[in-house]
C-alpha positions in Angstrom: -15.7 34.0 88.5 -15.0 35.5 85.1 -14.0 32.1 83.6 -17.1 30.4 84.8 -19.2 33.3 83.5 -17.7 33.1 80.1 -18.1 29.3 80.0 -21.8 29.6 80.9 -22.2 32.3 78.3 -20.6 30.2 75.6 -22.6 27.1 76.6 -25.8 29.2 76.5 -24.9 30.6 73.0 -24.4 27.1 71.6 -27.7 25.9 73.1 -29.4 29.0 71.7 -28.0 28.4 68.2 -29.0 24.7 68.3 -32.5 25.6 69.5 -33.0 28.3 66.9 -31.8 25.9 64.1 -34.2 23.2 65.4 -37.2 25.6 65.5 -36.6 27.0 62.0 -36.1 23.5 60.6 -39.3 22.3 62.2 -41.2 25.3 60.9 -39.9 24.7 57.3 -40.9 21.0 57.5 -44.3 21.9 58.8 -44.9 24.4 56.0 -43.9 21.7 53.4 -46.2 19.1 55.0 -49.1 21.6 55.1 -48.6 22.4 51.5 -48.5 18.7 50.5 -51.5 17.7 52.6 -53.9 20.5 51.6 -56.4 18.1 50.1 -59.4 19.5 48.4 -57.9 23.0 48.3 -56.3 24.7 45.3 -52.6 23.8 45.1 -50.8 27.1 44.3 -47.6 25.2 43.7 -49.1 23.4 40.8 -50.1 26.2 38.4 -52.5 25.6 35.6 -52.3 29.1 34.0 -49.7 31.6 32.8 -50.2 34.1 35.7 -49.9 31.5 38.4 -46.9 29.9 36.7 -45.0 33.2 36.8 -46.0 33.8 40.4 -44.6 30.3 41.4 -41.4 31.1 39.5 -41.1 34.4 41.4 -41.8 32.7 44.7 -39.1 30.1 44.1 -36.6 32.8 43.1 -37.3 34.8 46.3 -37.2 31.7 48.5 -33.9 30.7 46.9 -32.3 34.1 47.5 -33.5 34.3 51.1 -32.4 30.7 51.8 -28.9 31.6 50.7 -29.0 34.7 53.0 -30.3 32.5 55.9 -27.7 29.8 55.3 -24.9 32.4 55.1 -26.0 33.9 58.5 -26.1 30.4 60.1 -22.6 29.6 58.8 -21.2 32.9 60.0 -22.9 32.4 63.3 -21.5 28.9 63.7 -18.0 30.1 62.8 -18.2 32.9 65.4 -19.4 30.5 68.1 -16.8 27.8 67.3 -13.8 30.1 66.8 -14.6 32.5 69.6 -15.5 30.1 72.3 -12.0 30.1 73.8 -11.0 33.7 73.1 -10.7 35.8 76.2 -12.9 38.9 76.4 -9.8 41.1 76.3 -9.0 39.8 72.8 -12.5 40.5 71.4 -12.3 42.5 68.1 -13.8 45.9 68.1 -15.9 47.0 65.1 -17.2 50.3 66.5 -16.4 53.2 64.1 -15.3 50.8 61.3 -16.6 52.7 58.3 -15.9 49.9 55.8 -17.9 47.3 57.8 -20.8 49.7 58.2 -20.9 50.4 54.5 -20.8 46.7 53.8 -23.6 45.9 56.2 -25.7 48.6 54.6 -24.9 47.7 51.0 -25.6 44.0 51.2 -29.2 44.3 52.4 -29.8 47.2 49.9 -28.6 45.0 47.0 -30.7 42.1 48.1 -33.8 44.3 48.4 -33.1 45.8 45.0 -32.8 42.4 43.3 -36.1 41.3 44.9 -37.8 44.5 43.8 -36.6 44.0 40.2 -37.8 40.4 40.1 -41.2 41.4 41.5 -41.7 44.3 39.1 -40.7 42.2 36.1 -43.1 39.4 37.1 -45.9 41.9 37.7 -45.4 43.4 34.2 -45.5 39.9 32.7 -48.7 39.0 34.5 -50.5 42.2 33.5 -51.3 41.2 30.0 -53.0 43.9 27.9 -56.8 44.0 27.6 -57.7 42.8 24.1 -61.5 42.7 24.6 -63.3 40.6 27.2 -64.8 37.3 26.3 -67.2 37.4 29.2 -67.9 39.3 32.4 -67.7 38.0 35.9 -70.0 39.7 38.4 -69.6 39.3 42.1 -72.8 39.1 44.3 -73.3 38.4 48.0 -72.5 35.5 47.8 -72.4 33.9 44.3 -70.8 34.4 40.9 -72.4 35.4 37.6 -70.8 34.8 34.3 -72.2 36.9 31.5 -71.5 36.2 27.8 -73.2 39.2 26.1 -72.1 38.3 22.5 -73.8 34.8 22.9 -76.8 36.2 24.9 -76.6 33.9 27.9 -75.6 34.0 31.5 -74.5 31.2 33.8 -73.6 31.0 37.5 -70.8 29.6 39.7 -69.4 27.5 36.9 -67.6 28.5 33.7 -65.7 26.8 30.9 -62.6 28.2 29.1 -60.4 26.8 26.3 -56.9 25.6 27.0 -53.9 27.4 25.5 -55.9 30.4 24.5 -55.8 33.8 26.2 -58.8 34.4 28.5 -60.0 38.0 29.0 -62.5 38.7 31.8 -64.1 42.0 32.8 -64.8 42.1 36.6 -67.7 43.9 38.3 -69.6 43.9 41.6 -73.2 44.7 42.2 -73.0 45.3 46.0 -69.7 45.3 48.0 -66.0 44.8 47.1 -65.3 41.2 46.0 -62.0 39.8 44.6 -61.7 37.3 41.7 -59.2 34.6 42.3 -58.4 31.3 40.7 -55.2 30.4 42.6 -53.9 28.0 39.9 -54.6 30.5 37.1 -53.3 33.8 38.3 -53.3 36.6 40.9 -56.2 38.3 42.7 -58.1 41.2 41.1 -60.6 43.3 43.1 -64.2 43.7 41.9 -65.3 47.2 42.9 -68.9 48.5 42.7 -69.3 51.1 39.9 -65.9 50.2 38.3 -64.8 47.6 35.8 -61.5 45.8 36.4 -59.9 43.3 34.1 -57.9 40.1 34.3 -56.2 38.2 31.4 -54.2 35.0 31.4 -53.6 31.8 29.4 -54.8 28.5 30.8 -52.0 26.0 30.2 -53.5 22.7 31.5 -57.0 21.2 31.2 -58.7 20.5 34.5 -61.2 21.7 37.1 -59.9 24.6 39.2 -61.6 26.1 42.2 -62.0 29.8 42.3 -63.0 31.9 45.3 -63.5 35.4 46.6 -60.3 36.7 48.3 -61.8 39.9 49.7 -63.9 39.7 52.9 -67.4 40.6 51.6 -69.8 39.5 54.4 -71.0 36.5 56.5 -70.8 34.0 53.7 -67.5 35.2 52.2 -66.0 31.7 52.9 -68.7 30.1 50.9 -68.4 32.1 47.8 -66.7 29.8 45.4 -66.9 28.8 41.7 -65.6 26.1 39.4 -63.3 27.2 36.6 -63.1 24.4 34.0 -60.3 24.4 31.4 -61.1 22.1 28.5 -60.3 21.5 24.9 -61.5 24.0 22.3 -63.9 21.4 20.9 -65.5 20.8 24.3 -65.6 24.5 25.0 -67.4 25.2 21.7 -69.9 22.5 22.6 -70.5 24.0 26.0 -71.0 27.4 24.5 -73.5 26.0 22.1 -75.5 24.2 24.8 -75.5 27.2 27.2 -77.0 29.4 24.5 -80.0 27.1 24.0 -83.2 27.7 26.0 -84.2 25.4 28.8 -85.0 21.8 27.9 -88.6 20.6 28.0 -89.0 18.3 31.0 -89.8 14.6 30.3 -90.3 12.8 33.7 -93.7 13.0 35.3 -92.4 14.8 38.4 -90.3 17.1 36.3 -93.3 18.0 34.1 -95.3 18.8 37.3 -92.4 20.9 38.6 -92.1 22.8 35.3 -95.8 23.7 35.6 -95.5 24.7 39.3 -92.3 26.9 39.2 -93.9 29.8 37.3 -96.8 30.0 39.8 -94.5 30.6 42.8 -92.1 33.4 43.7 -89.1 31.9 41.9 -89.6 33.9 38.7 -89.2 37.2 40.5 -85.5 36.4 41.1 -84.5 33.8 38.6 -84.5 33.5 34.8 -85.1 30.2 32.9 -84.8 31.0 29.2 -87.7 29.6 27.2 -90.2 30.2 30.0 -92.0 33.2 31.5 -89.4 33.5 34.3 -87.3 36.6 33.7 -85.9 37.6 37.1 -82.3 38.9 37.3 -81.8 39.2 41.1 -80.6 35.6 41.5 -78.7 33.1 39.3 -79.9 32.1 35.9 -81.3 28.6 36.2 -81.6 27.7 32.5 -79.0 24.9 32.7 -78.9 24.5 36.5 -78.9 20.7 36.3 -75.6 20.7 34.4 -73.7 22.5 37.2 -71.7 20.6 39.9 -72.6 22.8 42.9 -75.4 24.5 44.7 -75.3 28.0 46.3 -71.8 28.8 45.1 -70.5 25.3 45.9 -71.8 25.3 49.5 -73.3 21.9 48.5 -72.7 19.4 45.7 -75.5 19.4 43.2 -77.5 16.2 44.1 -81.3 15.8 44.5 -80.9 15.3 48.2 -78.8 18.5 48.7 -81.1 20.5 46.4 -84.1 19.4 48.4 -82.4 20.5 51.6 -81.6 23.8 50.0 -85.2 24.5 48.9 -86.6 23.5 52.3 -84.4 25.8 54.3 -81.8 28.0 52.5 -80.9 29.9 55.7 -79.9 26.7 57.5 -77.6 25.7 54.6 -76.2 29.3 54.0 -77.2 31.7 56.8 -78.0 35.3 55.7 -78.1 34.3 52.0 -80.6 36.2 49.8 -82.6 33.0 49.0 -85.9 33.2 50.8 -87.7 30.2 52.3 -90.9 29.3 50.3 -93.1 26.9 52.3 -94.4 24.2 50.0 -95.6 20.6 50.6 -93.0 18.0 50.3 -94.5 16.6 47.1 -94.2 20.0 45.4 -90.6 20.4 46.7 -89.7 17.1 45.1 -91.3 18.1 41.9 -89.3 21.3 41.8 -86.1 19.2 42.4 -87.0 16.8 39.6 -87.5 19.8 37.2 -84.4 21.7 38.1 -82.2 18.6 37.9 -83.5 18.0 34.3 -82.3 21.4 33.2 -79.1 20.1 31.7 
């Protein structure tokens, strides 16, 4: 009975080890496939900024250390199973009360944890670049982003340009609840707390269009609170800054001209600003150069005439519980507003 029991035990142990290795291997493969197939989402393994690059380096260091630990455990487990499968129970080694082994099993995890702690603290100190004066302020709203350039006297929304290879300093604020500023390919997450100014600073390393988002749950439309962070050349950045500081362009198309005459007569001016017009509202996004932006309602929709018309007709259908009210207008007047807003380049 004893022999058959030990044989069944050894067979179960081998099957358990094989099953565990198979499950862990499948999990690792699935994680790699998910990371590779995350189309349309920020790829945190392809950093475009100094902060994200350091985070990726730290991640690879931690994964390498823990992989060595895991591999060592697997090898030791395999050796124990192979060498001990024919050893009688009476010859099993006893480790109870072995002070040396107990010290060793305590010291090894402590050393590993200490190394991980040192690497993490070192990376955190590298990411936390000193504040040398903010170039602009990012303000979180439910549920959109405002970018304020006080020295240039303009504001924009949900889309911002920065120059490549130059430090970017941003003050972070919130007007309502706690939000969190995060451009995954630029750097780490920083909270935006009402009544308090936080700060983030990093160096964009690659030109491109990077998706930013709120990483702190802030209400029903938290998942649709995104913005476009565009890293470009210094020359294109200077041109963008110049254009953004200009007042709104005068409409030229017949429908756009009619829309420009219509918009000050309805409720839009109580929430929105269009510089160069009588509209001075500050509750909603600045629309001065709305037509140059790629998205609508914090990138809930792409900025196309068809999507803008759907947004104006029923904002609550597009983005439930948003602060944009529905203003009933005839279809012709809605189309005129769309034509005018799309000409605000």
